[in-house]
N, C-alpha and C positions, 0 to 999 in steps of 0.2 A: 757368369759374375759370381764372383769368391763367396762367401759367407762373410755376411758382416760389412760388405761393401757396400755404400749408400749408391743408390744410381743418381745418375747426376741431374734428373730430373724432380728429384721425390721432394726437394724443398718448395718446387713451383707447386706442386700436387698438391701439397700441404698448404701451401695458402689457397689454393684454388678451394679449396675444402672450407676454410674459414674463412674465406669471402663467401660462399654460396651458403654457410650458416648464419652470417652478417645477412646477407640479401632476404636469405626467408624470416628473418627475426623482423626486417623491417618491412617488409609486404606485409606481414600480420597484420589482419584490422586491427586498429587501436580502438579499444575498451573506452568507452564513456566513462565519466566521470559522473557520480551519484551525487544530489544533495536529499536527502529528507527531512521533511517540512510535518513539522506536527500540530494543530493545533490545539490548544489547552484551555480550558474554562473550570476551575476546580476540581481538578483530578489530582490533589492529591495522593488519593489511595491509588491509583495504578502508574503513575508518571514516572517513576522509580524502574519499576517492571521493563516497562517501554525501552526507555533512554538505556538499560542495560543490554535488551536484546538487540540496540538498535547499534552499540559499542563493538559488542563480541561477533563480529562478523569473519567471516571465510576471507573477504575484500573488504575492507574499511572505505564506509561512506567520504565522502569530501566533506562535509558537513552536515552537523545532525540539528534542527533549526528548531528550538521550541518558540511557539509563539502565545505569550500566555495573554490572553482577551479580559482584564480586568480581574483575573479569578480573587476572592473573597478567602479562599483558604490557603495552603501552605506551597501550593503548587509550586510559586516564581523559588520560592524559599529551598524546596527539594535540589529544582535544577542547579542553584547556585551552589550547593553544596556538591554537589555530582561535578560539574566545573573543577572543583577542587580536590574532588576522587580522583578524578581521572584526567588529570591537567596533558596528557596524552592524547585524547581525545578533540574532536572537534565540536565539542555541544557547545551550541550560541544560543543566549535567550533574547529573546525581543518580545517587545510589549505593546500591542495594539490594544492604544486606549482611545482612538475616534468614536467607535461604534460599539454595541456588544453584538456578536453575532456570529456564528462560525463561517459565513461567506468571507467578510471581511475581514476575519482574521485568516483564513486562509489563500484567502488572494495577498494579501501582506507577506506573508511567509514566501509564497511563488515567486511575487514580485523580490523579493529580497535575496533568493538561493540565487547561487551563482555558476553551479554547476551546468553541464550539457541536458543531463536527467534530471529532473523533479518530479522525485519521490514525493508522494505523499500517505502518509496514515495517519490513524488516530490515537490520540493519546490511551487509549484501552489496546491498543495494537502490541503484540509481541512477535516481533518478526522471526523468522525460521532461520538458524546462522548462515544459509548462504542467499539471503536476500539480494542482497546488493548485487551479487554475481550471477544471481539468476538474469535480473534487472539488467544489466549490460550485456550477459547472451540475448535476452530479447529485445535490447535494442541494437545488435549486428547486422541485423537486416534495414537498411536506409529507409526503406519505405512505410518502416515502421513509425507511428507518431505518438503511439501511446501504448501501455499495456498494462493488464489486469489480470489478479489470478485468484485461486479459492483460498480460502479459510477455513480454520480449523478453530472451534469455538472451547476453550480450552477451562471453563468453569463449567462444561458438560459432559453426563460419560459416553463412555463410547467415541472418544474425540476422534480417531482415526476412520471409523464409519463414518462420522460428522461429515469431515473433510473429504472423503468420497465422496458423499450425496450432495455436497455442495459444488465441488468438481460438476457431478452430470447435471444439476440442477441450471448452471452457467451455460454448461456446452447443450446442454437442451434450450436455452434462450436463445442462444445464437442460430441455432437451426429452425426456432419457430419463426425469430426473425429474419429468415433467411439471409442471414449474414450482413444484412444492411444497416442494422444498427450492433454494434460491438459495445457493451453498456460498461463501462469503468463501475470500480467498485471502491469507495471514498477509503475503508481503513488498507487498501491494500491496492495502489494506483502508483503509474507513474508517468509523467507527458516531457516531451522534447521541450527543451526551453523556446524554441522555434513555434512548437506547434500552441503553448499557452500563449507567447505574444501575438497567433495570430485570431484569438477567444478571446483573451482577459476582457476587451473593451465590451463585450456581447453578451459575457456569460451574465446570466439573470442573478440581479442582486438580490431578489426572492425577500424585500423588504415584510412581508409577513408571514415568512415561514413557512410557505406551502407545499413546497415541493423538495426533493430530492437532489438535493446539488450536485453528487456525480453523475447522477441521470442528465441531469441541465447539460453538463461539461461534454458527454458522450454524445447529446444531439447537436452542442453546440459544431463539435467537431465533425459529426456527420455531414453537417451545412457546408463544412469548408474541406469536403473530400477527404479527412485528414483519417489515416486507418489508426484502428483500433486492434490492437494485438492481444488474444487471452491466451497467457501462458500458464501452462498447470502448475511446473515447476514453482512460481513465483509465490508461496507460500507463508500467509501473515497469521498470527494467534489473533483472536479478538473474542471480547467477552460477549456472552449471552444475556448483559445486564437488561436489554434490553424487554427482556421476559420478566421485569420488574413493573414494568408500567402494567397501570389498571387497564382492561379490555376495552374501555374508550379510547384512551391516550394511545394504545397499540393500534386501533382501530385508523386513528387519524394520522399515526405514521405509515401504516400497509397502505389509507389511500393517496398519500404522497407521489406514489405513482401516475395514478389517474391523472392528477393536478399538475401534474410534469409533462405528460403526456399534451396535455390540453393547451398548455401555454405554448406548443412550439408545433400544435396543430396535427399532431401524430394519430391515427384513426385503426391502426393494426390491433385487431383482438387479439392476436394472438399474444401480444406484450402484455396482456393481462396476467396471463400465466404464476406470475412471481407472486402476482396479490392474493392469487389463488392458494397457493401452495403458504404463504407466509398465516394467509389465515387459518388454514387447517390443521397447521402444526404448532398453535400455539399455547392449547390448554393441553396438550398429550407433552410438550417440549417444557410449558412450564410446571409440570407435576413431577417429570424427570430434575428439573434443574432441582425444585424444592428436595426432591431424596437426597441427591448428590449429594447438596448440603448442608442437610444435616446429618449424611455422613460420614461428611467430612471432619463436620464439629465433632460429632461424638467420637472419632478418631483423636484428635485434637486434644478433648477431654479426658480421653484414658491417658495418653502420650503424655500428660502433666500431672496424672495421679505418683 
């Protein structure tokens, strides 16, 4: 064949390659849409940073839903301001004013979310920039019905060390539970809509506010043999403000594990490990946080001089 002469079948070869590429794209797994639900009660100090992190994602969420539970402060006003500042972002403000409490507020948000995957974080959560993307990857496996990941405490020193420690503790919990129970973490979790619909009428309302609502959800999922996946790359920041609780209040918070297990008749002694860990770190972590906060305050004062 002479140089520059096109083979008679070249056109058809090109069409075949294009068709193969199109087929490959069509055969690629479709990434599920993700809603982010944020229950909020008197969260004016943290809700803005939470929403900014939810907005600036490598893959955008379908919707970012803040459910205001009769806040007495500027929480709702700040959300409305951000809707105006970021009109291209899918920030939705809902009001749950029928009853006070995290669980009815959480349920209201999950019931009103429209995506296939329902993410759930706290108002003091600060998502890593690839959180939505990682959630999508976690749910590419159709057997995964819920997912959770580690957290980094952004108002504590040695944050990356803290993230590694949190990851190791959660993986240890999986081994101690012999992979029978995979516990969700309310500050960093997501569920398929179908999984939520399967358990929402059974999830404990906990009117006395005695249990861990995220552990309760996990146990209801386990009762339905709905698989929870631990996904280490699904990282959220959160505040260590729980350390500001008095020793008595902190003890009540930690013993929620025990009361949640009893409500579900779960008797595995190994599952008490988180209680031991949380009790043991309270005073050292409280001291570290106080030193860290004092250092930051001094730095701010020097910068203002």
